[in-house]
C-alpha positions, 0 to 999 in steps of 0.5 A: 646884590644878586641872589644865586641858587645852586642845586648842590654845594658842589656847584657853588664857587669856592669862598675867597680866602681872607688875608691872615691879618684881616682874619685875626681882626675878624675873629677878635671882633666876633669874640668881643661881640660874643663876650658883650652879648653873653658874658660868662661868670661861672661860679668858682669851685665845685658845687654839690647838690642833694638831688638832680632837681636841685641842680636843675633849679640852680642852673635855671636860676643862673640862666635867668640871672645871666638873661637879666644882666644881659637885658640890663646891659651890665 
């Protein structure tokens, strides 16, 4: 597959549109892959913290836990 260089975006040819049935299938596949790679399990309810430092620490802990779950594949 050849590689073409363009001087500007205006010089690039337009991207051919995808058929609607194919586009919906592609979008669903991307969303499914995103959910598998980084599932979101936000805590329920409102959480209150005594300080910004405590809130930042809780967010960091949640991020580390999500990373561990992703690494384990669960």
